Each structure stands twice: as C-alpha cells, then as structure tokens.
mmCIF entry with sequence, helices, sheets and N, C-alpha, C, O atoms, coordinates in Angstrom:
data_MODEL
# 
_entry.id   MODEL 
# 
_entity.id                         1 
_entity.type                       polymer 
_entity.pdbx_number_of_molecules   1 
# 
_entity_poly.entity_id                      1 
_entity_poly.type                           'polypeptide(L)' 
_entity_poly.nstd_linkage                   no 
_entity_poly.nstd_monomer                   no 
_entity_poly.pdbx_seq_one_letter_code       MNFAKGDRKFNFFSTIATLKIPYDITLQELLECLFPANHVTEENMRKLPRF 
_entity_poly.pdbx_seq_one_letter_code_can   MNFAKGDRKFNFFSTIATLKIPYDITLQELLECLFPANHVTEENMRKLPRF 
_entity_poly.pdbx_strand_id                 A 
# 
loop_
_entity_poly_seq.entity_id 
_entity_poly_seq.num 
_entity_poly_seq.mon_id 
_entity_poly_seq.hetero 
1 1  MET n 
1 2  ASN n 
1 3  PHE n 
1 4  ALA n 
1 5  LYS n 
1 6  GLY n 
1 7  ASP n 
1 8  ARG n 
1 9  LYS n 
1 10 PHE n 
1 11 ASN n 
1 12 PHE n 
1 13 PHE n 
1 14 SER n 
1 15 THR n 
1 16 ILE n 
1 17 ALA n 
1 18 THR n 
1 19 LEU n 
1 20 LYS n 
1 21 ILE n 
1 22 PRO n 
1 23 TYR n 
1 24 ASP n 
1 25 ILE n 
1 26 THR n 
1 27 LEU n 
1 28 GLN n 
1 29 GLU n 
1 30 LEU n 
1 31 LEU n 
1 32 GLU n 
1 33 CYS n 
1 34 LEU n 
1 35 PHE n 
1 36 PRO n 
1 37 ALA n 
1 38 ASN n 
1 39 HIS n 
1 40 VAL n 
1 41 THR n 
1 42 GLU n 
1 43 GLU n 
1 44 ASN n 
1 45 MET n 
1 46 ARG n 
1 47 LYS n 
1 48 LEU n 
1 49 PRO n 
1 50 ARG n 
1 51 PHE n 
# 
_struct_asym.id          A 
_struct_asym.entity_id   1 
# 
loop_
_struct_conf.conf_type_id 
_struct_conf.id 
_struct_conf.pdbx_PDB_helix_id 
_struct_conf.beg_label_comp_id 
_struct_conf.beg_label_asym_id 
_struct_conf.beg_label_seq_id 
_struct_conf.pdbx_beg_PDB_ins_code 
_struct_conf.end_label_comp_id 
_struct_conf.end_label_asym_id 
_struct_conf.end_label_seq_id 
_struct_conf.pdbx_end_PDB_ins_code 
_struct_conf.beg_auth_comp_id 
_struct_conf.beg_auth_asym_id 
_struct_conf.beg_auth_seq_id 
_struct_conf.end_auth_comp_id 
_struct_conf.end_auth_asym_id 
_struct_conf.end_auth_seq_id 
_struct_conf.pdbx_PDB_helix_class 
_struct_conf.details 
_struct_conf.pdbx_PDB_helix_length 
HELX_P HELX_P1 AA1 ILE A 25 ? LEU A 27 ? ILE A 25 LEU A 27 5 ? 3 
HELX_P HELX_P2 AA2 HIS A 39 ? LYS A 47 ? HIS A 39 LYS A 47 1 ? 9 
# 
_struct_conf_type.id          HELX_P 
_struct_conf_type.criteria    ? 
_struct_conf_type.reference   ? 
# 
_struct_sheet.id               AA1 
_struct_sheet.type             ? 
_struct_sheet.number_strands   3 
_struct_sheet.details          ? 
# 
loop_
_struct_sheet_order.sheet_id 
_struct_sheet_order.range_id_1 
_struct_sheet_order.range_id_2 
_struct_sheet_order.offset 
_struct_sheet_order.sense 
AA1 1 2 ? anti-parallel 
AA1 2 3 ? anti-parallel 
# 
loop_
_struct_sheet_range.sheet_id 
_struct_sheet_range.id 
_struct_sheet_range.beg_label_comp_id 
_struct_sheet_range.beg_label_asym_id 
_struct_sheet_range.beg_label_seq_id 
_struct_sheet_range.pdbx_beg_PDB_ins_code 
_struct_sheet_range.end_label_comp_id 
_struct_sheet_range.end_label_asym_id 
_struct_sheet_range.end_label_seq_id 
_struct_sheet_range.pdbx_end_PDB_ins_code 
_struct_sheet_range.beg_auth_comp_id 
_struct_sheet_range.beg_auth_asym_id 
_struct_sheet_range.beg_auth_seq_id 
_struct_sheet_range.end_auth_comp_id 
_struct_sheet_range.end_auth_asym_id 
_struct_sheet_range.end_auth_seq_id 
AA1 1 ASN A 2  ? LYS A 5  ? ASN A 2  LYS A 5  
AA1 2 ARG A 8  ? LEU A 19 ? ARG A 8  LEU A 19 
AA1 3 GLU A 29 ? PRO A 36 ? GLU A 29 PRO A 36 
# 
loop_
_atom_site.group_PDB 
_atom_site.id 
_atom_site.type_symbol 
_atom_site.label_atom_id 
_atom_site.label_alt_id 
_atom_site.label_comp_id 
_atom_site.label_asym_id 
_atom_site.label_entity_id 
_atom_site.label_seq_id 
_atom_site.pdbx_PDB_ins_code 
_atom_site.Cartn_x 
_atom_site.Cartn_y 
_atom_site.Cartn_z 
_atom_site.occupancy 
_atom_site.B_iso_or_equiv 
_atom_site.pdbx_formal_charge 
_atom_site.auth_seq_id 
_atom_site.auth_comp_id 
_atom_site.auth_asym_id 
_atom_site.auth_atom_id 
_atom_site.pdbx_PDB_model_num 
ATOM 1   N N  . MET A 1 1  ? -4.971  44.859 49.698 1.00 0.00 ? 1  MET A N  1 
ATOM 2   C CA . MET A 1 1  ? -4.413  44.674 48.411 1.00 0.00 ? 1  MET A CA 1 
ATOM 3   C C  . MET A 1 1  ? -3.061  45.428 48.399 1.00 0.00 ? 1  MET A C  1 
ATOM 4   O O  . MET A 1 1  ? -2.985  46.583 48.820 1.00 0.00 ? 1  MET A O  1 
ATOM 5   N N  . ASN A 1 2  ? -2.030  44.777 47.926 1.00 0.00 ? 2  ASN A N  1 
ATOM 6   C CA . ASN A 1 2  ? -0.699  45.368 47.946 1.00 0.00 ? 2  ASN A CA 1 
ATOM 7   C C  . ASN A 1 2  ? -0.161  45.473 46.511 1.00 0.00 ? 2  ASN A C  1 
ATOM 8   O O  . ASN A 1 2  ? -0.301  44.552 45.705 1.00 0.00 ? 2  ASN A O  1 
ATOM 9   N N  . PHE A 1 3  ? 0.459   46.628 46.221 1.00 0.00 ? 3  PHE A N  1 
ATOM 10  C CA . PHE A 1 3  ? 1.090   46.887 44.917 1.00 0.00 ? 3  PHE A CA 1 
ATOM 11  C C  . PHE A 1 3  ? 2.437   47.517 45.144 1.00 0.00 ? 3  PHE A C  1 
ATOM 12  O O  . PHE A 1 3  ? 2.715   48.042 46.221 1.00 0.00 ? 3  PHE A O  1 
ATOM 13  N N  . ALA A 1 4  ? 3.280   47.464 44.124 1.00 0.00 ? 4  ALA A N  1 
ATOM 14  C CA . ALA A 1 4  ? 4.590   48.127 44.125 1.00 0.00 ? 4  ALA A CA 1 
ATOM 15  C C  . ALA A 1 4  ? 4.809   48.753 42.787 1.00 0.00 ? 4  ALA A C  1 
ATOM 16  O O  . ALA A 1 4  ? 4.501   48.150 41.759 1.00 0.00 ? 4  ALA A O  1 
ATOM 17  N N  . LYS A 1 5  ? 5.346   49.979 42.774 1.00 0.00 ? 5  LYS A N  1 
ATOM 18  C CA . LYS A 1 5  ? 5.771   50.645 41.527 1.00 0.00 ? 5  LYS A CA 1 
ATOM 19  C C  . LYS A 1 5  ? 7.142   51.209 41.787 1.00 0.00 ? 5  LYS A C  1 
ATOM 20  O O  . LYS A 1 5  ? 7.302   52.182 42.523 1.00 0.00 ? 5  LYS A O  1 
ATOM 21  N N  . GLY A 1 6  ? 8.133   50.587 41.175 1.00 0.00 ? 6  GLY A N  1 
ATOM 22  C CA . GLY A 1 6  ? 9.515   50.993 41.485 1.00 0.00 ? 6  GLY A CA 1 
ATOM 23  C C  . GLY A 1 6  ? 9.829   50.717 42.934 1.00 0.00 ? 6  GLY A C  1 
ATOM 24  O O  . GLY A 1 6  ? 9.641   49.602 43.420 1.00 0.00 ? 6  GLY A O  1 
ATOM 25  N N  . ASP A 1 7  ? 10.308  51.737 43.627 1.00 0.00 ? 7  ASP A N  1 
ATOM 26  C CA . ASP A 1 7  ? 10.638  51.563 45.048 1.00 0.00 ? 7  ASP A CA 1 
ATOM 27  C C  . ASP A 1 7  ? 9.483   51.939 45.953 1.00 0.00 ? 7  ASP A C  1 
ATOM 28  O O  . ASP A 1 7  ? 9.619   51.880 47.175 1.00 0.00 ? 7  ASP A O  1 
ATOM 29  N N  . ARG A 1 8  ? 8.353   52.324 45.388 1.00 0.00 ? 8  ARG A N  1 
ATOM 30  C CA . ARG A 1 8  ? 7.197   52.741 46.186 1.00 0.00 ? 8  ARG A CA 1 
ATOM 31  C C  . ARG A 1 8  ? 6.259   51.564 46.463 1.00 0.00 ? 8  ARG A C  1 
ATOM 32  O O  . ARG A 1 8  ? 6.023   50.732 45.587 1.00 0.00 ? 8  ARG A O  1 
ATOM 33  N N  . LYS A 1 9  ? 5.742   51.502 47.650 1.00 0.00 ? 9  LYS A N  1 
ATOM 34  C CA . LYS A 1 9  ? 4.790   50.444 48.067 1.00 0.00 ? 9  LYS A CA 1 
ATOM 35  C C  . LYS A 1 9  ? 3.412   51.048 48.282 1.00 0.00 ? 9  LYS A C  1 
ATOM 36  O O  . LYS A 1 9  ? 3.288   52.154 48.808 1.00 0.00 ? 9  LYS A O  1 
ATOM 37  N N  . PHE A 1 10 ? 2.405   50.342 47.885 1.00 0.00 ? 10 PHE A N  1 
ATOM 38  C CA . PHE A 1 10 ? 1.011   50.785 48.005 1.00 0.00 ? 10 PHE A CA 1 
ATOM 39  C C  . PHE A 1 10 ? 0.171   49.701 48.688 1.00 0.00 ? 10 PHE A C  1 
ATOM 40  O O  . PHE A 1 10 ? 0.132   48.562 48.224 1.00 0.00 ? 10 PHE A O  1 
ATOM 41  N N  . ASN A 1 11 ? -0.488  50.048 49.771 1.00 0.00 ? 11 ASN A N  1 
ATOM 42  C CA . ASN A 1 11 ? -1.372  49.120 50.505 1.00 0.00 ? 11 ASN A CA 1 
ATOM 43  C C  . ASN A 1 11 ? -2.760  49.743 50.537 1.00 0.00 ? 11 ASN A C  1 
ATOM 44  O O  . ASN A 1 11 ? -2.941  50.886 50.956 1.00 0.00 ? 11 ASN A O  1 
ATOM 45  N N  . PHE A 1 12 ? -3.742  48.955 50.080 1.00 0.00 ? 12 PHE A N  1 
ATOM 46  C CA . PHE A 1 12 ? -5.097  49.454 50.035 1.00 0.00 ? 12 PHE A CA 1 
ATOM 47  C C  . PHE A 1 12 ? -6.030  48.475 50.737 1.00 0.00 ? 12 PHE A C  1 
ATOM 48  O O  . PHE A 1 12 ? -5.739  47.285 50.850 1.00 0.00 ? 12 PHE A O  1 
ATOM 49  N N  . PHE A 1 13 ? -7.173  49.010 51.212 1.00 0.00 ? 13 PHE A N  1 
ATOM 50  C CA . PHE A 1 13 ? -8.275  48.150 51.615 1.00 0.00 ? 13 PHE A CA 1 
ATOM 51  C C  . PHE A 1 13 ? -9.450  48.529 50.694 1.00 0.00 ? 13 PHE A C  1 
ATOM 52  O O  . PHE A 1 13 ? -9.537  49.666 50.230 1.00 0.00 ? 13 PHE A O  1 
ATOM 53  N N  . SER A 1 14 ? -10.333 47.583 50.440 1.00 0.00 ? 14 SER A N  1 
ATOM 54  C CA . SER A 1 14 ? -11.395 47.877 49.517 1.00 0.00 ? 14 SER A CA 1 
ATOM 55  C C  . SER A 1 14 ? -12.752 47.646 50.170 1.00 0.00 ? 14 SER A C  1 
ATOM 56  O O  . SER A 1 14 ? -12.892 46.887 51.129 1.00 0.00 ? 14 SER A O  1 
ATOM 57  N N  . THR A 1 15 ? -13.746 48.335 49.609 1.00 0.00 ? 15 THR A N  1 
ATOM 58  C CA . THR A 1 15 ? -15.117 48.140 50.003 1.00 0.00 ? 15 THR A CA 1 
ATOM 59  C C  . THR A 1 15 ? -15.886 47.812 48.742 1.00 0.00 ? 15 THR A C  1 
ATOM 60  O O  . THR A 1 15 ? -15.615 48.348 47.668 1.00 0.00 ? 15 THR A O  1 
ATOM 61  N N  . ILE A 1 16 ? -16.839 46.932 48.892 1.00 0.00 ? 16 ILE A N  1 
ATOM 62  C CA . ILE A 1 16 ? -17.677 46.544 47.733 1.00 0.00 ? 16 ILE A CA 1 
ATOM 63  C C  . ILE A 1 16 ? -19.137 46.801 48.108 1.00 0.00 ? 16 ILE A C  1 
ATOM 64  O O  . ILE A 1 16 ? -19.597 46.397 49.175 1.00 0.00 ? 16 ILE A O  1 
ATOM 65  N N  . ALA A 1 17 ? -19.853 47.479 47.213 1.00 0.00 ? 17 ALA A N  1 
ATOM 66  C CA . ALA A 1 17 ? -21.283 47.738 47.402 1.00 0.00 ? 17 ALA A CA 1 
ATOM 67  C C  . ALA A 1 17 ? -22.051 47.263 46.198 1.00 0.00 ? 17 ALA A C  1 
ATOM 68  O O  . ALA A 1 17 ? -21.563 47.336 45.070 1.00 0.00 ? 17 ALA A O  1 
ATOM 69  N N  . THR A 1 18 ? -23.231 46.786 46.427 1.00 0.00 ? 18 THR A N  1 
ATOM 70  C CA . THR A 1 18 ? -24.118 46.416 45.304 1.00 0.00 ? 18 THR A CA 1 
ATOM 71  C C  . THR A 1 18 ? -25.367 47.294 45.341 1.00 0.00 ? 18 THR A C  1 
ATOM 72  O O  . THR A 1 18 ? -25.908 47.601 46.403 1.00 0.00 ? 18 THR A O  1 
ATOM 73  N N  . LEU A 1 19 ? -25.786 47.671 44.190 1.00 0.00 ? 19 LEU A N  1 
ATOM 74  C CA . LEU A 1 19 ? -27.044 48.440 44.071 1.00 0.00 ? 19 LEU A CA 1 
ATOM 75  C C  . LEU A 1 19 ? -28.010 47.532 43.265 1.00 0.00 ? 19 LEU A C  1 
ATOM 76  O O  . LEU A 1 19 ? -27.747 47.169 42.118 1.00 0.00 ? 19 LEU A O  1 
ATOM 77  N N  . LYS A 1 20 ? -29.080 47.203 43.887 1.00 0.00 ? 20 LYS A N  1 
ATOM 78  C CA . LYS A 1 20 ? -30.005 46.251 43.247 1.00 0.00 ? 20 LYS A CA 1 
ATOM 79  C C  . LYS A 1 20 ? -31.395 46.886 43.075 1.00 0.00 ? 20 LYS A C  1 
ATOM 80  O O  . LYS A 1 20 ? -31.863 47.673 43.897 1.00 0.00 ? 20 LYS A O  1 
ATOM 81  N N  . ILE A 1 21 ? -32.007 46.506 41.985 1.00 0.00 ? 21 ILE A N  1 
ATOM 82  C CA . ILE A 1 21 ? -33.412 46.800 41.776 1.00 0.00 ? 21 ILE A CA 1 
ATOM 83  C C  . ILE A 1 21 ? -34.131 45.463 41.796 1.00 0.00 ? 21 ILE A C  1 
ATOM 84  O O  . ILE A 1 21 ? -33.874 44.626 40.930 1.00 0.00 ? 21 ILE A O  1 
ATOM 85  N N  . PRO A 1 22 ? -35.001 45.237 42.728 1.00 0.00 ? 22 PRO A N  1 
ATOM 86  C CA . PRO A 1 22 ? -35.541 43.889 42.911 1.00 0.00 ? 22 PRO A CA 1 
ATOM 87  C C  . PRO A 1 22 ? -36.362 43.363 41.752 1.00 0.00 ? 22 PRO A C  1 
ATOM 88  O O  . PRO A 1 22 ? -36.597 42.156 41.689 1.00 0.00 ? 22 PRO A O  1 
ATOM 89  N N  . TYR A 1 23 ? -36.813 44.203 40.831 1.00 0.00 ? 23 TYR A N  1 
ATOM 90  C CA . TYR A 1 23 ? -37.679 43.739 39.754 1.00 0.00 ? 23 TYR A CA 1 
ATOM 91  C C  . TYR A 1 23 ? -36.892 43.361 38.501 1.00 0.00 ? 23 TYR A C  1 
ATOM 92  O O  . TYR A 1 23 ? -37.457 42.730 37.608 1.00 0.00 ? 23 TYR A O  1 
ATOM 93  N N  . ASP A 1 24 ? -35.616 43.719 38.397 1.00 0.00 ? 24 ASP A N  1 
ATOM 94  C CA . ASP A 1 24 ? -34.888 43.427 37.168 1.00 0.00 ? 24 ASP A CA 1 
ATOM 95  C C  . ASP A 1 24 ? -33.452 43.110 37.544 1.00 0.00 ? 24 ASP A C  1 
ATOM 96  O O  . ASP A 1 24 ? -32.706 44.019 37.906 1.00 0.00 ? 24 ASP A O  1 
ATOM 97  N N  . ILE A 1 25 ? -33.042 41.859 37.470 1.00 0.00 ? 25 ILE A N  1 
ATOM 98  C CA . ILE A 1 25 ? -31.721 41.457 37.867 1.00 0.00 ? 25 ILE A CA 1 
ATOM 99  C C  . ILE A 1 25 ? -30.639 41.985 36.919 1.00 0.00 ? 25 ILE A C  1 
ATOM 100 O O  . ILE A 1 25 ? -29.482 42.100 37.324 1.00 0.00 ? 25 ILE A O  1 
ATOM 101 N N  . THR A 1 26 ? -30.978 42.301 35.691 1.00 0.00 ? 26 THR A N  1 
ATOM 102 C CA . THR A 1 26 ? -29.991 42.787 34.732 1.00 0.00 ? 26 THR A CA 1 
ATOM 103 C C  . THR A 1 26 ? -29.517 44.186 35.068 1.00 0.00 ? 26 THR A C  1 
ATOM 104 O O  . THR A 1 26 ? -28.501 44.616 34.521 1.00 0.00 ? 26 THR A O  1 
ATOM 105 N N  . LEU A 1 27 ? -30.174 44.896 35.906 1.00 0.00 ? 27 LEU A N  1 
ATOM 106 C CA . LEU A 1 27 ? -29.811 46.253 36.268 1.00 0.00 ? 27 LEU A CA 1 
ATOM 107 C C  . LEU A 1 27 ? -28.926 46.314 37.515 1.00 0.00 ? 27 LEU A C  1 
ATOM 108 O O  . LEU A 1 27 ? -28.590 47.401 37.986 1.00 0.00 ? 27 LEU A O  1 
ATOM 109 N N  . GLN A 1 28 ? -28.550 45.153 38.046 1.00 0.00 ? 28 GLN A N  1 
ATOM 110 C CA . GLN A 1 28 ? -27.692 45.143 39.247 1.00 0.00 ? 28 GLN A CA 1 
ATOM 111 C C  . GLN A 1 28 ? -26.344 45.780 38.914 1.00 0.00 ? 28 GLN A C  1 
ATOM 112 O O  . GLN A 1 28 ? -25.773 45.541 37.849 1.00 0.00 ? 28 GLN A O  1 
ATOM 113 N N  . GLU A 1 29 ? -25.858 46.578 39.827 1.00 0.00 ? 29 GLU A N  1 
ATOM 114 C CA . GLU A 1 29 ? -24.573 47.262 39.690 1.00 0.00 ? 29 GLU A CA 1 
ATOM 115 C C  . GLU A 1 29 ? -23.641 46.848 40.812 1.00 0.00 ? 29 GLU A C  1 
ATOM 116 O O  . GLU A 1 29 ? -24.100 46.598 41.927 1.00 0.00 ? 29 GLU A O  1 
ATOM 117 N N  . LEU A 1 30 ? -22.355 46.770 40.552 1.00 0.00 ? 30 LEU A N  1 
ATOM 118 C CA . LEU A 1 30 ? -21.351 46.444 41.573 1.00 0.00 ? 30 LEU A CA 1 
ATOM 119 C C  . LEU A 1 30 ? -20.326 47.557 41.563 1.00 0.00 ? 30 LEU A C  1 
ATOM 120 O O  . LEU A 1 30 ? -19.798 47.897 40.504 1.00 0.00 ? 30 LEU A O  1 
ATOM 121 N N  . LEU A 1 31 ? -20.030 48.135 42.725 1.00 0.00 ? 31 LEU A N  1 
ATOM 122 C CA . LEU A 1 31 ? -19.070 49.196 42.901 1.00 0.00 ? 31 LEU A CA 1 
ATOM 123 C C  . LEU A 1 31 ? -17.992 48.747 43.853 1.00 0.00 ? 31 LEU A C  1 
ATOM 124 O O  . LEU A 1 31 ? -18.290 48.221 44.926 1.00 0.00 ? 31 LEU A O  1 
ATOM 125 N N  . GLU A 1 32 ? -16.745 48.945 43.480 1.00 0.00 ? 32 GLU A N  1 
ATOM 126 C CA . GLU A 1 32 ? -15.606 48.643 44.350 1.00 0.00 ? 32 GLU A CA 1 
ATOM 127 C C  . GLU A 1 32 ? -14.740 49.888 44.443 1.00 0.00 ? 32 GLU A C  1 
ATOM 128 O O  . GLU A 1 32 ? -14.380 50.502 43.438 1.00 0.00 ? 32 GLU A O  1 
ATOM 129 N N  . CYS A 1 33 ? -14.418 50.241 45.681 1.00 0.00 ? 33 CYS A N  1 
ATOM 130 C CA . CYS A 1 33 ? -13.565 51.432 45.942 1.00 0.00 ? 33 CYS A CA 1 
ATOM 131 C C  . CYS A 1 33 ? -12.343 51.006 46.709 1.00 0.00 ? 33 CYS A C  1 
ATOM 132 O O  . CYS A 1 33 ? -12.439 50.202 47.636 1.00 0.00 ? 33 CYS A O  1 
ATOM 133 N N  . LEU A 1 34 ? -11.176 51.540 46.333 1.00 0.00 ? 34 LEU A N  1 
ATOM 134 C CA . LEU A 1 34 ? -9.937  51.236 47.038 1.00 0.00 ? 34 LEU A CA 1 
ATOM 135 C C  . LEU A 1 34 ? -9.557  52.494 47.830 1.00 0.00 ? 34 LEU A C  1 
ATOM 136 O O  . LEU A 1 34 ? -9.641  53.612 47.321 1.00 0.00 ? 34 LEU A O  1 
ATOM 137 N N  . PHE A 1 35 ? -9.143  52.292 49.064 1.00 0.00 ? 35 PHE A N  1 
ATOM 138 C CA . PHE A 1 35 ? -8.734  53.379 49.960 1.00 0.00 ? 35 PHE A CA 1 
ATOM 139 C C  . PHE A 1 35 ? -7.348  53.090 50.476 1.00 0.00 ? 35 PHE A C  1 
ATOM 140 O O  . PHE A 1 35 ? -7.013  51.929 50.716 1.00 0.00 ? 35 PHE A O  1 
ATOM 141 N N  . PRO A 1 36 ? -6.501  54.144 50.659 1.00 0.00 ? 36 PRO A N  1 
ATOM 142 C CA . PRO A 1 36 ? -5.178  53.940 51.198 1.00 0.00 ? 36 PRO A CA 1 
ATOM 143 C C  . PRO A 1 36 ? -5.257  53.296 52.602 1.00 0.00 ? 36 PRO A C  1 
ATOM 144 O O  . PRO A 1 36 ? -6.048  53.733 53.438 1.00 0.00 ? 36 PRO A O  1 
ATOM 145 N N  . ALA A 1 37 ? -4.458  52.285 52.849 1.00 0.00 ? 37 ALA A N  1 
ATOM 146 C CA . ALA A 1 37 ? -4.497  51.612 54.162 1.00 0.00 ? 37 ALA A CA 1 
ATOM 147 C C  . ALA A 1 37 ? -3.553  52.260 55.166 1.00 0.00 ? 37 ALA A C  1 
ATOM 148 O O  . ALA A 1 37 ? -3.617  51.951 56.356 1.00 0.00 ? 37 ALA A O  1 
ATOM 149 N N  . ASN A 1 38 ? -2.665  53.168 54.701 1.00 0.00 ? 38 ASN A N  1 
ATOM 150 C CA . ASN A 1 38 ? -1.763  53.832 55.592 1.00 0.00 ? 38 ASN A CA 1 
ATOM 151 C C  . ASN A 1 38 ? -1.286  55.150 55.043 1.00 0.00 ? 38 ASN A C  1 
ATOM 152 O O  . ASN A 1 38 ? -1.569  55.479 53.891 1.00 0.00 ? 38 ASN A O  1 
ATOM 153 N N  . HIS A 1 39 ? -0.559  55.923 55.853 1.00 0.00 ? 39 HIS A N  1 
ATOM 154 C CA . HIS A 1 39 ? -0.098  57.254 55.417 1.00 0.00 ? 39 HIS A CA 1 
ATOM 155 C C  . HIS A 1 39 ? 0.970   57.160 54.302 1.00 0.00 ? 39 HIS A C  1 
ATOM 156 O O  . HIS A 1 39 ? 1.024   58.030 53.432 1.00 0.00 ? 39 HIS A O  1 
ATOM 157 N N  . VAL A 1 40 ? 1.785   56.154 54.323 1.00 0.00 ? 40 VAL A N  1 
ATOM 158 C CA . VAL A 1 40 ? 2.810   55.968 53.306 1.00 0.00 ? 40 VAL A CA 1 
ATOM 159 C C  . VAL A 1 40 ? 2.155   55.809 51.926 1.00 0.00 ? 40 VAL A C  1 
ATOM 160 O O  . VAL A 1 40 ? 2.604   56.416 50.954 1.00 0.00 ? 40 VAL A O  1 
ATOM 161 N N  . THR A 1 41 ? 1.115   55.008 51.843 1.00 0.00 ? 41 THR A N  1 
ATOM 162 C CA . THR A 1 41 ? 0.411   54.805 50.591 1.00 0.00 ? 41 THR A CA 1 
ATOM 163 C C  . THR A 1 41 ? -0.214  56.080 50.115 1.00 0.00 ? 41 THR A C  1 
ATOM 164 O O  . THR A 1 41 ? -0.155  56.391 48.926 1.00 0.00 ? 41 THR A O  1 
ATOM 165 N N  . GLU A 1 42 ? -0.822  56.842 51.024 1.00 0.00 ? 42 GLU A N  1 
ATOM 166 C CA . GLU A 1 42 ? -1.449  58.104 50.671 1.00 0.00 ? 42 GLU A CA 1 
ATOM 167 C C  . GLU A 1 42 ? -0.406  59.105 50.100 1.00 0.00 ? 42 GLU A C  1 
ATOM 168 O O  . GLU A 1 42 ? -0.669  59.790 49.112 1.00 0.00 ? 42 GLU A O  1 
ATOM 169 N N  . GLU A 1 43 ? 0.743   59.168 50.725 1.00 0.00 ? 43 GLU A N  1 
ATOM 170 C CA . GLU A 1 43 ? 1.805   60.053 50.234 1.00 0.00 ? 43 GLU A CA 1 
ATOM 171 C C  . GLU A 1 43 ? 2.368   59.569 48.876 1.00 0.00 ? 43 GLU A C  1 
ATOM 172 O O  . GLU A 1 43 ? 2.656   60.385 48.001 1.00 0.00 ? 43 GLU A O  1 
ATOM 173 N N  . ASN A 1 44 ? 2.520   58.246 48.708 1.00 0.00 ? 44 ASN A N  1 
ATOM 174 C CA . ASN A 1 44 ? 3.008   57.730 47.444 1.00 0.00 ? 44 ASN A CA 1 
ATOM 175 C C  . ASN A 1 44 ? 1.999   57.979 46.319 1.00 0.00 ? 44 ASN A C  1 
ATOM 176 O O  . ASN A 1 44 ? 2.404   58.228 45.184 1.00 0.00 ? 44 ASN A O  1 
ATOM 177 N N  . MET A 1 45 ? 0.711   57.917 46.604 1.00 0.00 ? 45 MET A N  1 
ATOM 178 C CA . MET A 1 45 ? -0.313  58.201 45.630 1.00 0.00 ? 45 MET A CA 1 
ATOM 179 C C  . MET A 1 45 ? -0.247  59.658 45.144 1.00 0.00 ? 45 MET A C  1 
ATOM 180 O O  . MET A 1 45 ? -0.455  59.950 43.967 1.00 0.00 ? 45 MET A O  1 
ATOM 181 N N  . ARG A 1 46 ? 0.045   60.545 46.079 1.00 0.00 ? 46 ARG A N  1 
ATOM 182 C CA . ARG A 1 46 ? 0.164   61.984 45.733 1.00 0.00 ? 46 ARG A CA 1 
ATOM 183 C C  . ARG A 1 46 ? 1.357   62.239 44.831 1.00 0.00 ? 46 ARG A C  1 
ATOM 184 O O  . ARG A 1 46 ? 1.338   63.212 44.077 1.00 0.00 ? 46 ARG A O  1 
ATOM 185 N N  . LYS A 1 47 ? 2.375   61.431 44.870 1.00 0.00 ? 47 LYS A N  1 
ATOM 186 C CA . LYS A 1 47 ? 3.557   61.606 44.052 1.00 0.00 ? 47 LYS A CA 1 
ATOM 187 C C  . LYS A 1 47 ? 3.404   61.071 42.602 1.00 0.00 ? 47 LYS A C  1 
ATOM 188 O O  . LYS A 1 47 ? 4.195   61.421 41.726 1.00 0.00 ? 47 LYS A O  1 
ATOM 189 N N  . LEU A 1 48 ? 2.407   60.243 42.370 1.00 0.00 ? 48 LEU A N  1 
ATOM 190 C CA . LEU A 1 48 ? 2.184   59.700 41.022 1.00 0.00 ? 48 LEU A CA 1 
ATOM 191 C C  . LEU A 1 48 ? 1.651   60.796 40.073 1.00 0.00 ? 48 LEU A C  1 
ATOM 192 O O  . LEU A 1 48 ? 0.931   61.696 40.504 1.00 0.00 ? 48 LEU A O  1 
ATOM 193 N N  . PRO A 1 49 ? 2.009   60.713 38.795 1.00 0.00 ? 49 PRO A N  1 
ATOM 194 C CA . PRO A 1 49 ? 1.479   61.678 37.815 1.00 0.00 ? 49 PRO A CA 1 
ATOM 195 C C  . PRO A 1 49 ? -0.023  61.500 37.639 1.00 0.00 ? 49 PRO A C  1 
ATOM 196 O O  . PRO A 1 49 ? -0.553  60.392 37.719 1.00 0.00 ? 49 PRO A O  1 
ATOM 197 N N  . ARG A 1 50 ? -0.686  62.613 37.400 1.00 0.00 ? 50 ARG A N  1 
ATOM 198 C CA . ARG A 1 50 ? -2.117  62.565 37.166 1.00 0.00 ? 50 ARG A CA 1 
ATOM 199 C C  . ARG A 1 50 ? -2.401  62.575 35.705 1.00 0.00 ? 50 ARG A C  1 
ATOM 200 O O  . ARG A 1 50 ? -1.636  63.150 34.931 1.00 0.00 ? 50 ARG A O  1 
ATOM 201 N N  . PHE A 1 51 ? -3.498  61.945 35.291 1.00 0.00 ? 51 PHE A N  1 
ATOM 202 C CA . PHE A 1 51 ? -3.855  61.880 33.883 1.00 0.00 ? 51 PHE A CA 1 
ATOM 203 C C  . PHE A 1 51 ? -5.024  62.782 33.618 1.00 0.00 ? 51 PHE A C  1 
ATOM 204 O O  . PHE A 1 51 ? -5.488  62.875 32.482 1.00 0.00 ? 51 PHE A O  1 
# 
C-alpha cells in the first residue's frame, strides 16, 4: 500500500488475521496491521506528529 503526504512517501505491507469462534459467527473479528515496507517509510513515520 502506498501513500504520500507532502514530499514524503510511505510504503506499507499489511497482514490480515481473523479470530473465529466456531459456535457463533457474529463474534468473528478481523484484524489488519500495516508495517513499514522500507527504511524510508519508517523514518518518515517517525517525523509525523503524534496524537
């Protein structure tokens, strides 16, 4: 996944996991995590303001 903010570029890869309880389908959860795909993205993330 690629993003840009101003002159900064961000490249991520994602992982998706599901947590399931076999007896109740309504309790299924989906988790997605984004990780920096390179050192440039990691450094650009450190430069962003924190909330």
